[in-house]
C-alpha positions in Angstrom: -2.4 -21.6 -1.1 -2.3 -19.7 2.1 -4.1 -21.1 5.1 -7.6 -19.7 5.7 -6.7 -19.3 9.4 -4.2 -16.6 8.5 -6.9 -14.6 6.7 -9.2 -15.1 9.6 -6.7 -13.2 11.7 -7.0 -10.3 9.4 -10.8 -10.5 9.4 -10.8 -10.5 13.2 -8.4 -7.5 13.3 -10.6 -5.5 10.9 -13.7 -6.5 13.0 -12.0 -5.2 16.1 -11.2 -1.9 14.4 -14.8 -1.5 13.3 -16.0 -2.3 16.8 -13.8 0.4 18.3 -15.7 2.9 16.3 -19.0 2.1 18.0 -17.8 1.1 21.5 -16.4 4.4 22.8 -15.8 3.3 26.4 -13.7 0.3 25.4 -12.4 1.7 22.1 -8.7 1.8 23.2 -8.7 -1.7 24.5 -10.4 -3.1 21.4 -8.3 -1.2 18.9 -5.1 -2.3 20.8 -6.0 -5.9 20.3 -6.8 -5.2 16.7 -3.3 -3.8 16.1 -1.6 -6.8 17.6 -3.6 -9.2 15.3 -3.0 -6.9 12.3 0.7 -7.0 12.9 0.6 -10.8 13.4 -1.2 -11.3 10.1 1.4 -9.4 8.0 4.2 -11.2 9.8 2.5 -14.5 9.0 2.7 -13.7 5.3 6.5 -13.6 5.4 6.9 -17.0 3.7 4.7 -15.7 0.8 7.0 -12.6 0.4 10.1 -14.8 0.6 8.8 -16.8 -2.3 8.0 -13.6 -4.2 11.6 -12.3 -3.6 10.2 -8.9 -2.7 12.7 -7.1 -0.5 10.3 -4.3 0.3 7.5 -6.7 1.4 9.9 -8.8 3.3 11.2 -5.8 5.3 7.6 -4.6 6.0 6.5 -8.1 7.1 9.5 -8.5 9.5 8.6 -5.1 11.0 4.9 -5.8 11.2 4.6 -7.7 14.4 6.8 -5.6 16.6 5.2 -2.5 15.1 1.7 -3.8 15.7 2.5 -4.6 19.3 4.0 -1.2 19.9 1.1 0.6 18.3 -1.3 -1.5 20.4 0.7 -0.5 23.5 0.4 3.2 22.6 -3.3 2.9 22.1 -3.9 0.8 25.2 -1.7 2.6 27.8 -1.2 6.1 26.4 -4.6 6.5 24.9 -3.5 8.4 21.7 -6.8 9.3 20.0 -5.0 9.9 16.7 -4.2 6.2 16.6 -7.9 5.4 17.0 -8.4 7.5 13.9 -5.8 5.4 12.1 -7.6 2.3 13.3 -10.7 3.5 11.6 -8.8 4.1 8.4 -7.4 0.5 8.5 -11.0 -0.7 9.1 -12.2 1.1 6.1 -9.3 -0.2 4.0 -10.1 -3.7 5.0 -13.8 -3.4 4.2 -12.9 -2.1 0.7 -10.2 -4.7 0.1 -11.3 -8.0 1.6 -14.4 -8.5 -0.6 -12.1 -8.7 -3.6 -10.1 -11.4 -1.9 -13.0 -13.7 -0.8 -15.9 -13.0 -3.2 -14.9 -15.1 -6.2 -16.9 -13.2 -8.9 -15.4 -9.8 -7.8 -11.9 -11.4 -7.7 -12.2 -12.9 -11.1 -13.9 -9.8 -12.7 -11.1 -7.5 -11.5 -8.3 -9.9 -12.6 -9.7 -10.5 -16.0 -10.5 -6.8 -16.5 -6.9 -5.8 -15.6 -5.4 -8.5 -17.9 -7.6 -7.4 -20.8 -6.7 -3.7 -20.4 -3.0 -4.5 -20.1 -3.3 -6.7 -23.3 -5.0 -3.9 -25.2 -2.4 -1.3 -24.3 0.4 -3.7 -25.3 -1.3 -4.4 -28.6 -1.7 -0.7 -29.3 2.0 -0.3 -28.7 2.8 -2.9 -31.3 4.0 -5.6 -28.9 3.5 -9.2 -30.0 1.3 -10.4 -27.1 -1.5 -12.9 -26.6 -4.0 -13.1 -23.8 -4.5 -16.7 -22.8 -6.5 -18.6 -20.2 -5.1 -20.0 -17.0 -7.0 -21.5 -14.1 -10.2 -20.8 -16.0 -9.5 -17.1 -16.3 -8.1 -15.0 -19.1 -5.2 -13.7 -17.2 -2.0 -15.0 -18.8 -0.1 -12.5 -21.0 2.3 -14.2 -23.5 4.8 -11.9 -25.0 7.0 -13.1 -27.9 10.6 -11.9 -27.8 11.2 -10.2 -31.2 14.9 -11.1 -31.2 14.6 -14.8 -30.3 11.0 -15.8 -30.9 10.8 -17.1 -27.4 7.5 -16.8 -25.5 7.5 -15.4 -21.9 4.4 -15.7 -19.7 3.3 -13.2 -17.1 0.3 -14.0 -14.9 -2.1 -11.3 -13.7 -3.1 -12.0 -10.0 -5.0 -9.9 -7.5 -1.9 -8.1 -6.5 -1.5 -6.9 -10.1 -4.9 -5.1 -10.1 -4.0 -2.1 -7.9 -6.9 -2.9 -5.5 -4.5 -2.8 -2.5 -3.4 0.8 -3.2 -6.9 1.9 -4.2 -8.4 0.4 -0.9 -5.7 2.2 1.1 -6.6 5.6 -0.2 -10.3 4.9 -0.1 -9.9 4.0 3.6 -7.9 7.0 4.4 -10.3 9.4 2.6 -13.4 7.7 4.1 -12.2 8.0 7.7 -11.0 11.6 7.8 -13.4 14.2 9.2 -14.1 16.4 6.1 -17.0 17.5 3.9 -18.3 14.7 1.6 -17.7 17.0 -1.5 -14.0 17.2 -0.9 -13.8 13.5 -0.1 -15.4 12.7 -3.4 -12.9 15.1 -5.1 -10.0 13.3 -3.5 -11.4 9.9 -4.5 -12.0 11.1 -8.1 -8.3 12.0 -8.3 -6.7 9.1 -6.4 -8.5 6.1 -7.8 -8.2 6.8 -11.5 -4.5 7.7 -11.1 -3.8 4.5 -9.3 -5.8 2.5 -11.9 -3.8 4.1 -14.8 -0.4 3.8 -13.1 -1.1 0.2 -12.3 -1.8 -0.6 -16.0 1.4 1.2 -16.9 3.2 -1.0 -14.4 1.7 -4.2 -15.8 2.6 -3.2 -19.3 6.2 -2.4 -18.3 6.7 -5.7 -16.4 5.2 -7.9 -19.0 7.1 -6.3 -21.8 10.4 -6.0 -20.0 10.1 -9.7 -19.1 9.0 -10.8 -22.6 11.7 -8.8 -24.3 14.3 -9.6 -21.7 15.3 -6.0 -21.1 17.0 -6.5 -17.8 19.0 -9.7 -18.0 21.9 -8.1 -16.2 23.6 -10.1 -13.4 21.4 -13.1 -14.0 23.8 -15.6 -12.3 23.9 -13.4 -9.2 20.2 -13.0 -9.1 19.6 -16.7 -9.5 22.1 -17.5 -6.8 20.7 -15.0 -4.3 16.9 -15.2 -4.8 16.5 -18.3 -7.0 14.4 -18.5 -10.0 15.0 -19.9 -13.6 16.7 -18.8 -16.8 15.4 -15.4 -17.8 14.0 -14.6 -14.3 16.5 -11.8 -13.8 14.6 -9.5 -16.2 11.3 -10.1 -14.3 13.1 -9.6 -10.9 14.5 -6.2 -11.9 11.4 -5.0 -13.6 8.9 -6.1 -10.9 10.7 -6.4 -7.6 13.1 -3.4 -7.9 12.0 -0.9 -10.5 8.2 -1.2 -10.2 8.0 -1.7 -6.5 10.4 1.2 -5.8 8.5 3.4 -8.3 5.2 2.4 -6.6 6.5 3.8 -3.3 7.4 7.1 -4.9 4.0 7.2 -6.7 2.0 6.5 -3.6 3.8 9.3 -1.7 3.1 11.7 -4.6 -0.6 10.8 -4.7 -0.8 11.3 -0.9 0.7 14.7 -1.2 -1.9 15.7 -3.9 -4.7 14.2 -1.9 -3.6 16.2 1.2 -3.9 19.4 -0.9 -7.6 18.5 -1.5 -8.1 17.1 2.0 -5.7 18.9 4.4 -7.3 16.8 7.2 -5.3 13.8 5.9 -2.0 15.6 6.5 -3.2 16.6 9.9 -3.5 12.9 10.8 -0.1 12.2 9.3 1.5 15.0 11.4 -0.2 13.8 14.6 1.0 10.2 14.0 4.5 11.4 13.4 4.3 13.4 16.6 3.2 10.4 18.6 6.3 8.4 17.4 8.6 11.4 18.0 9.4 11.8 14.3 8.6 15.5 14.0 11.3 18.1 14.4 11.0 20.1 17.6 9.3 23.4 17.2 11.6 26.4 17.3 11.0 28.7 20.2 9.9 32.1 19.3 12.0 34.9 20.8 10.1 36.8 23.5 9.9 40.5 23.0 11.9 42.4 25.5 9.8 45.4 25.9 10.8 47.4 28.9 8.2 49.6 30.6 8.8 53.2 31.2 9.2 52.5 34.8 11.8 49.8 34.1 13.7 52.0 31.6 13.7 55.1 33.8 16.8 55.3 35.9 16.3 55.5 39.6 17.0 58.8 41.4 
């Protein structure tokens, strides 16, 4: 179990981002400190991601601390207001997400609901699956391999519920300056899509693992990332296919949300400009209009 002190760092970072909203005169200083702590939190989770064998999360965790320090520098010394807007987005994300981490009834309700819906979909698809209790919660999906009769267990945890992605979009949408009607429209699109795609992801991983669809290169997988017999199928289904697909899906959802809320893409463009990631604007040719006096030959 992760140390509570690590999560306290995240709480403090979110508190600083929230404070920067209300303390205008010191907003840049407060937000800068928040970014350093925010980066430190995600870097401190590196051992967790190493245990999970998640290449994407490991890469992001390694980049988190230097990125957080650099963003803090930009906020503190160069006073980029768009980064204050991003700080507000992160604050809103944290306020949506953290209650599901620390409030046990919310945590348990979300996990059990996700496990139950995943189980129902698998049952409708004719998959031999059972929903069993673990740690006092109905969150263990047991799939029987039709070819061998072996049982393979997949555990539903908070990371399997989609609350992280949902909180991210809720924070982005809540923080942009736009009419409430269009914000609600964007939420009405993003949250259900994330919910449904997350269930599809869970069904895919649990079934692929239970039926051992991706047992290719198992000796190599076990030598490189560790694990146990049969783990390769879970590794390819979860760590490679599902996490790679999640990145593509989130970008697609962002593009649709930006059609409903163009203000979101304005923030994205401004952030890219701060980091020098936008292509230079092409200079428009100036019209060479000569006046009559200029065009008239001199006597």
